[in-house]
C-alpha positions in Angstrom: 30.1 -4.1 -9.4 27.3 -1.7 -9.8 25.7 -0.1 -6.7 22.0 -0.4 -6.1 21.4 3.2 -7.3 23.4 2.5 -10.5 21.2 -0.6 -11.1 18.0 1.4 -10.6 19.2 4.2 -12.9 20.1 1.6 -15.5 16.7 -0.3 -15.2 14.8 2.9 -15.8 16.4 3.2 -19.3 16.0 -0.5 -20.2 12.4 -0.7 -21.5 10.5 1.7 -23.8 7.5 2.0 -21.5 7.2 2.2 -17.7 4.2 -0.2 -17.5 4.0 -3.2 -19.9 1.4 -5.7 -18.6 2.0 -9.3 -19.3 3.9 -12.3 -17.8 5.7 -13.8 -20.8 8.9 -11.8 -20.6 9.2 -11.9 -16.8 8.4 -15.6 -16.7 11.1 -16.4 -19.2 13.7 -14.8 -17.0 12.3 -16.3 -13.8 12.5 -19.8 -15.4 16.2 -19.1 -16.3 16.8 -18.1 -12.7 15.0 -21.3 -11.4 13.0 -19.0 -9.2 10.8 -20.8 -6.7 9.8 -20.7 -3.0 10.0 -23.6 -0.6 7.7 -22.0 2.0 4.0 -20.9 2.0 3.4 -17.8 -0.1 0.6 -15.2 0.6 -0.1 -12.9 -2.3 -2.1 -9.7 -1.6 -4.0 -7.7 -4.3 -6.5 -4.9 -4.1 -7.1 -1.2 -4.8 -6.4 0.0 -1.2 -5.4 -1.8 2.0 -2.6 -4.0 0.5 0.2 -2.4 2.4 -1.7 -2.5 5.7 -2.6 -6.1 5.1 1.0 -7.1 4.4 2.3 -5.2 7.4 -0.3 -6.9 9.8 0.5 -10.3 8.3 4.2 -9.7 8.9 3.7 -8.4 12.4 1.6 -11.4 13.6 3.9 -13.9 11.9 7.0 -12.3 13.4 5.4 -12.5 16.8 4.7 -16.2 16.2 8.4 -16.7 15.6 8.4 -17.2 11.8 11.2 -16.1 9.5 9.2 -13.8 7.2 9.9 -12.1 3.9 7.8 -9.2 2.6 7.7 -7.5 -0.8 5.8 -4.3 -1.1 5.8 -1.4 -3.5 6.2 1.4 -4.1 8.6 2.7 -1.4 8.2 6.0 0.6 11.8 7.1 0.9 14.4 4.4 0.2 14.1 1.6 -2.4 15.3 -0.9 0.2 11.9 -0.6 1.9 10.5 -2.7 -0.8 11.9 -5.9 0.6 12.0 -6.8 4.3 13.6 -10.0 5.5 12.9 -11.1 9.1 11.4 -7.7 9.8 14.4 -5.6 8.5 14.9 -3.9 5.1 17.4 -5.8 2.9 20.7 -4.1 2.4 21.7 -2.1 -0.7 24.6 -4.6 -1.2 22.2 -7.6 -1.2 19.9 -5.7 -3.6 22.8 -5.0 -6.0 23.8 -8.6 -6.0 20.2 -9.7 -6.8 20.0 -7.2 -9.7 23.3 -8.7 -11.0 21.8 -12.2 -10.8 18.8 -11.1 -13.0 21.1 -9.4 -15.5 23.3 -12.5 -15.7 20.5 -14.6 -17.3 18.3 -11.9 -18.8 19.9 -12.1 -22.3 17.9 -10.2 -24.9 14.6 -10.1 -22.9 13.5 -6.5 -22.3 12.2 -5.8 -18.8 10.5 -2.8 -17.2 11.9 -1.2 -14.1 9.2 -2.9 -12.0 9.7 -6.3 -13.6 13.5 -6.2 -13.2 13.3 -5.1 -9.6 10.5 -7.7 -8.8 12.7 -10.5 -10.1 15.6 -9.2 -8.1 13.5 -9.1 -4.9 11.9 -12.5 -5.5 15.5 -13.9 -6.0 16.5 -12.2 -2.7 13.6 -13.7 -0.8 13.8 -17.2 -2.3 17.4 -17.5 -1.0 16.7 -16.1 2.5 15.6 -19.3 4.2 12.1 -18.0 4.8 9.2 -19.8 6.5 6.5 -17.5 5.0 6.7 -15.1 2.0 4.2 -12.2 1.7 4.0 -10.6 -1.8 2.1 -7.4 -2.5 0.8 -7.1 -6.1 1.9 -3.9 -7.7 -0.9 -3.3 -10.2 -4.0 -5.4 -10.9 -3.1 -9.0 -10.4 -3.6 -11.3 -13.4 -0.8 -9.7 -15.5 1.4 -8.3 -12.6 4.9 -9.6 -12.4 4.3 -10.9 -8.9 1.7 -13.3 -10.3 4.4 -15.6 -11.7 4.6 -17.1 -8.2 1.7 -19.5 -7.3 0.2 -18.3 -4.0 -0.7 -20.8 -1.3 -3.2 -18.2 -0.1 -4.5 -15.1 -2.0 -5.9 -12.1 -0.3 -8.0 -9.5 -2.2 -8.6 -6.3 -0.3 -10.9 -3.5 -1.4 -11.7 -3.2 -5.1 -12.4 0.3 -6.5 -11.7 2.5 -9.4 -8.0 3.2 -10.0 -5.6 2.7 -13.0 -8.7 2.4 -15.2 -6.8 3.0 -18.4 -5.0 -0.3 -17.7 -7.4 -2.4 -15.5 -10.8 -1.5 -16.9 -13.5 1.1 -16.5 -15.6 -0.4 -13.7 -15.4 -2.6 -10.6 -16.4 -5.7 -12.4 -13.6 -5.4 -15.0 -11.1 -4.5 -12.3 -12.3 -7.4 -10.2 -11.3 -9.8 -13.0 -7.8 -8.5 -13.0 -7.5 -8.8 -9.2 -8.9 -12.3 -9.3 -6.1 -13.4 -11.5 -4.0 -14.2 -8.4 -6.4 -17.1 -7.4 -5.2 -20.6 -7.7 -7.2 -23.9 -8.0 -7.8 -25.6 -4.7 -6.2 -22.9 -2.6 -7.9 -20.3 -0.3 -8.6 -16.8 -1.5 -9.7 -14.3 1.2 -11.9 -11.5 -0.2 -12.1 -8.8 2.5 -14.0 -6.3 0.4 -17.5 -6.3 2.1 -19.2 -5.9 -1.3 -17.0 -7.6 -3.9 -17.7 -7.5 -7.6 -19.6 -10.5 -8.9 -16.7 -11.1 -11.3 -14.5 -12.0 -8.3 -16.9 -14.6 -6.9 -17.5 -16.1 -10.4 -13.8 -16.4 -11.1 -13.2 -18.3 -7.8 -15.8 -20.8 -8.9 -14.4 -21.0 -12.5 -10.8 -21.8 -11.3 -11.9 -23.9 -8.3 -10.4 -21.7 -5.6 -11.5 -22.0 -2.0 -13.4 -18.8 -1.5 -13.6 -17.0 1.9 -16.0 -14.1 1.8 -16.2 -11.3 4.3 -19.6 -11.5 6.1 -20.1 -15.1 5.2 -16.9 -17.0 6.2 -15.4 -14.3 8.6 -16.6 -11.2 10.2 -15.8 -8.7 13.0 -17.7 -6.8 15.7 -16.6 -4.2 18.2 -17.3 -1.3 20.5 -15.2 1.7 21.4 -12.9 -0.3 23.7 -12.3 -3.6 21.9 -13.2 -5.8 18.9 -13.8 -9.4 18.1 -13.3 -11.6 15.1 -14.9 -14.9 14.0 -13.9 -17.2 11.2 -14.7 -20.7 10.0 -12.8 -22.4 12.8 -11.4 -19.7 15.1 -12.7 -16.8 17.2 -10.8 -14.0 18.9 -12.5 -11.7 21.4 -11.6 -8.8 23.6 -8.8 -7.6 21.3 -7.2 -4.2 21.4 -7.6 -2.2 18.2 -4.8 -2.6 15.6 -2.0 0.0 16.0 -2.7 1.2 12.4 -5.3 4.0 12.7 -8.4 4.4 10.6 -11.9 2.9 10.4 -11.0 0.6 7.4 -8.2 -1.2 9.3 -10.6 -3.6 11.0 -11.6 -4.8 7.6 -8.0 -5.3 6.6 -7.2 -7.0 10.0 -10.2 -9.3 9.4 -8.8 -10.4 6.1 -5.4 -11.1 7.8 -6.9 -13.3 10.4 -8.9 -15.2 7.8 -5.7 -15.8 5.8 -3.9 -17.1 8.9 -7.0 -19.3 9.7 -6.9 -20.7 6.2 -3.2 -21.6 6.5 -3.3 -22.7 10.2 -2.2 -26.3 9.3 1.0 -25.0 7.8 1.8 -21.9 9.8 -0.1 -22.1 13.1 -0.2 -18.9 15.2 -1.2 -18.4 18.8 -3.9 -16.0 20.0 -1.1 -14.1 21.8 0.9 -13.7 18.6 -2.2 -12.2 17.0 -2.8 -9.8 19.8 0.8 -8.7 20.0 1.3 -8.4 16.3 -1.8 -6.3 15.7 -0.9 -4.1 18.7 2.6 -3.5 17.5 2.3 -3.2 13.7 3.8 -0.1 12.1 3.4 1.3 8.6 4.5 4.8 7.8 2.1 7.0 5.7 -1.2 5.2 6.4 -3.2 7.7 8.4 0.0 8.3 10.4 -0.6 11.0 13.0 2.6 12.7 14.2 2.0 14.6 17.5 3.1 18.2 17.5 1.8 21.7 17.4 0.3 21.7 14.8 -0.5 18.0 14.4 0.8 16.4 11.2 -1.2 13.7 9.4 0.5 11.6 6.7 -1.5 9.5 4.3 -0.7 8.0 0.9 -4.3 8.1 -0.2 -4.2 8.6 -3.9 -7.6 7.6 -5.4 -11.3 8.5 -4.6 -11.8 5.4 -2.4 -8.8 6.0 -0.2 -9.3 9.7 0.0 -12.9 9.1 1.2 -11.5 6.9 4.0 -9.0 9.7 4.8 -11.8 12.3 4.9 -13.8 10.1 7.3 -10.8 9.6 9.5 -10.0 13.3 9.6 -13.6 14.0 10.5 -13.3 11.6 13.4 -10.3 13.4 14.8 -12.4 16.2 16.3 -12.1 20.0 15.9 -9.2 21.9 14.6 -9.4 25.7 13.9 -7.7 25.4 10.5 -6.8 22.4 8.4 -3.9 22.8 6.0 -3.5 20.3 3.2 -0.4 19.5 1.1 -1.4 17.7 -2.1 0.7 16.2 -4.9 -0.7 13.6 -7.2 -0.3 11.6 -10.4 -1.9 13.2 -13.5 -3.9 10.0 -14.3 -5.8 10.1 -11.0 -9.6 10.9 -10.8 -8.9 14.2 -9.2 -12.4 15.7 -9.1 -14.0 13.1 -6.6 -10.7 13.1 -4.6 -11.0 16.9 -4.1 -14.7 16.8 -3.5 -14.4 14.3 -0.7 -11.9 16.3 1.3 -12.6 19.9 0.3 -15.2 20.6 3.0 -12.7 20.1 5.8 -9.6 21.8 4.2 -9.2 25.5 4.8 -5.8 26.1 3.1 -4.3 24.2 0.2 -0.6 23.8 -0.7 -0.3 22.1 -4.1 3.1 20.6 -5.0 5.0 19.3 -8.1 6.4 15.8 -7.8 9.7 14.7 -9.3 8.5 12.3 -12.0 6.9 12.6 -15.5 3.6 11.0 -14.5 2.9 13.6 -11.9 0.3 16.4 -12.3 1.7 19.9 -12.1 0.9 21.9 -9.0 -0.8 24.6 -11.1 -3.0 22.0 -12.7 -4.0 20.6 -9.3 -4.8 24.1 -8.2 -7.0 24.7 -11.3 -8.8 21.4 -10.7 -9.5 22.5 -7.1 -10.6 25.9 -8.1 -13.0 24.5 -10.7 -15.0 22.5 -8.0 -14.5 24.8 -5.0 -17.6 26.5 -3.8 -16.2 28.0 -0.6 -15.1 31.6 -0.4 -13.1 31.2 2.9 -10.3 29.1 1.5 -6.9 29.8 0.0 -4.3 28.0 -2.1 -0.7 28.2 -3.2 1.7 26.2 -5.5 5.1 24.8 -4.7 8.0 23.1 -6.4 8.4 20.1 -4.1 6.6 18.6 -1.1 9.0 19.8 1.6 8.6 23.4 0.4 4.8 23.0 0.5 5.0 21.6 4.0 7.2 24.5 5.1 4.7 27.0 3.8 2.0 25.2 5.7 4.0 25.3 8.9 4.7 29.0 8.5 1.0 29.7 8.1 -0.3 27.3 10.8 -1.2 28.1 14.4 -0.2 25.6 17.1 -3.8 24.2 17.4 -4.1 23.6 13.7 -3.4 20.4 11.7 -1.5 19.8 8.5 -2.5 16.9 6.2 -0.1 15.6 3.6 -1.6 13.2 1.0 -2.1 12.3 -2.7 0.8 10.0 -3.5 3.6 7.9 -2.0 5.9 10.5 -3.5 4.1 13.4 -1.7 4.4 11.6 1.7 7.9 10.3 0.9 8.9 13.9 0.0 8.3 15.1 3.5 9.8 12.0 5.2 13.1 12.0 3.3 15.0 13.5 6.3 13.0 11.7 8.9 9.6 12.3 10.5 9.1 16.1 10.9 8.2 17.1 14.5 6.3 20.3 14.2 6.5 23.3 16.5 4.7 26.3 15.2 6.7 29.5 15.2 4.4 31.0 17.9 5.9 28.4 20.3 9.5 29.1 19.6 11.4 30.7 22.5 
């Protein structure tokens, strides 16, 4: 029997292109597998905030005592991170068996790596005796492989410009793709505070039950605590979610709206909400690792998420020097990403990433130089993320901070041997 790694290597060779939008092929194989869920399914789409939303849903539902299954992508370090059953990553052996189950019925249908692995993970989850399934959409919504499953509740987080060559050139076009996860007569939670009109219109067209941020649910707060109000429930005096960053209250508000919308089928107590939000963990989302210097890890990889990262960095206070490790995909809108964060970065360490879609470090450096107007900054190029981080550590003083961002692969590259605990050379005995 093939190992998980052998299956993954094999899947990468199977289809002529990496991304092939459409549901016909994957639906054909899913039907052959008789793939279906006997529990409520929550599907989460959006440009940013999907991973945080899934993690908070999972944390609250686990605290409420439910058997949960979560599918998210991509992974940071290990492929097994993509499927969590009852709060734990599925085993490589279970994954390998699920891949074999897909191949057994696939026949002559050609599947992409993402489609094949999605079917395997859905198969794993469908057989895991779950009480709630949480599915993160990989790209878009309407034509994403995850959308072969009918959601009992859809959540649409922020909608912004990303993957424009595939999803459309503006927010209205991208909104239509995200709205494709809606189902007639079922709730859709839109936590984007200013959603494209196309999302609202599509909800009316398909007859989905639309929950809008600011109309059907909202939050308020001060520096100590926050409160949430929905159609039928209110929570007050809550501690802030354990995930850092200003945008996490918007994500948490969407989570509470989804749980409110599904309360007849999966009721949760106020205590489960408080405990879940207080204990939720998600590596790489404005993750601050204490040390000297401080290390900040963030998978921000488009202008919208980098703007949020810049705001969060600004709120951290003063650091003598900020060092930034950046690796990114070549198809990203690099100029606004660099412009958002450039004012607060003093030294740049650009890195190659180990996949064909990635921008070369020298190209990132050139893009930065083309927009940089500061004369007090410096940059260097590196072969892989850990090498770039090591260069930053060598140059940093104990009171500085190092930020690693730009892609899951950049952050994953510095986490592959565990979370680095930094101690500047000046502190060594």
